[in-house]
C-alpha positions as CSV (number, residue, x, y, z in Angstrom):
1,M,-2.3,18.0,-0.7
2,A,-3.6,16.1,2.5
3,R,-2.5,12.6,3.1
4,E,-4.0,9.9,5.2
5,L,-2.6,6.6,6.4
6,Y,-3.9,3.4,4.6
7,L,-3.1,-0.3,5.0
8,A,-2.9,-1.8,1.4
9,A,-2.8,-5.6,1.4
10,Y,-3.2,-8.4,-1.3
11,D,-3.2,-12.0,-1.9
12,I,-1.7,-12.6,-5.5
13,R,-1.7,-16.3,-6.5
14,H,0.6,-16.1,-9.6
15,P,4.4,-15.3,-9.0
16,K,4.8,-12.8,-12.0
17,R,1.6,-10.8,-11.0
18,L,2.9,-11.2,-7.4
19,Y,6.2,-9.5,-8.4
20,R,4.5,-6.7,-10.4
21,M,2.4,-6.1,-7.4
22,L,5.2,-5.7,-5.1
23,Q,6.9,-3.3,-7.5
24,I,3.6,-0.8,-7.7
25,L,3.2,-0.9,-3.7
26,K,6.9,0.1,-3.0
27,D,6.3,3.2,-5.2
28,Y,3.7,4.2,-2.2
29,A,4.6,2.4,0.8
30,S,6.2,4.1,3.6
31,G,6.7,0.7,5.3
32,G,5.3,-3.0,5.5
33,Q,6.1,-6.5,5.2
34,K,5.3,-9.6,3.0
35,S,1.7,-8.7,1.6
36,A,0.7,-5.6,3.8
37,F,2.0,-2.2,3.4
38,E,1.7,1.2,5.3
39,C,0.8,4.0,2.8
40,Y,0.5,7.8,3.2
41,L,-1.7,8.5,0.3
42,S,-3.6,11.7,-0.9
43,N,-7.2,10.9,-2.6
44,H,-5.5,11.2,-6.1
45,E,-2.6,8.6,-5.3
46,R,-5.0,6.6,-4.0
47,K,-7.1,6.2,-7.1
48,E,-4.0,6.1,-8.9
49,L,-2.7,3.0,-6.9
50,M,-6.3,1.3,-7.5
51,H,-5.8,1.9,-11.1
52,R,-2.4,0.6,-11.3
53,V,-3.3,-2.6,-9.2
54,G,-6.3,-3.1,-11.2
55,Q,-4.3,-3.5,-14.4
56,V,-2.0,-6.1,-12.9
57,M,-4.3,-8.3,-10.9
58,D,-6.6,-11.1,-12.0
59,V,-9.9,-10.4,-10.5
60,E,-10.9,-14.0,-10.7
61,E,-8.2,-15.3,-8.7
62,D,-6.4,-12.4,-6.7
63,A,-7.5,-10.1,-3.9
64,F,-6.3,-6.5,-3.1
65,M,-7.7,-4.0,-0.4
66,V,-6.9,-0.5,0.9
67,I,-8.3,0.4,4.3
68,R,-7.9,3.9,5.6
69,L,-6.8,3.7,9.1
70,R,-7.9,6.2,11.7
71,H,-5.7,9.3,11.7
72,R,-6.3,10.2,15.4
73,E,-5.0,6.7,16.7
74,E,-1.3,6.4,17.7
75,V,0.2,3.4,15.7
76,E,1.3,0.8,18.0
77,T,4.2,-1.8,17.2
78,L,5.7,-4.7,18.8
79,G,9.3,-6.2,18.1
80,I,11.4,-4.7,15.5
81,A,8.4,-3.2,13.7
82,V,8.9,0.5,12.7
83,K,6.1,3.3,13.0
84,P,4.9,4.5,9.6
85,V,6.2,7.9,8.8
86,D,4.8,10.0,6.1
87,E,8.0,11.5,4.2
88,L,8.0,14.9,2.7
89,Y,7.7,13.5,-0.8
90,T,6.8,10.4,-2.7
91,Y,8.8,9.1,-5.4
92,L,7.0,7.3,-8.5
93,G,9.0,5.9,-11.1
């Protein structure tokens, strides 16, 4: 199962939906902060994430995006930021 690095970001307007979105992203993220998360995802995991997010968000008020990052580039960080790492497994549950 090949995984690629994605950046998932959201802007959710209602506190209840915001909390639910955060819980979903934590299932997939290897790191992140506030409303942006680094996620190593297979194609199946990306589709599953999009489906789960689609069930939570209000398409009239909220925004969500997943951006595939180029895998050939080294991730640069500043300050206390930690480089994303693809773990050997992903726990969903």
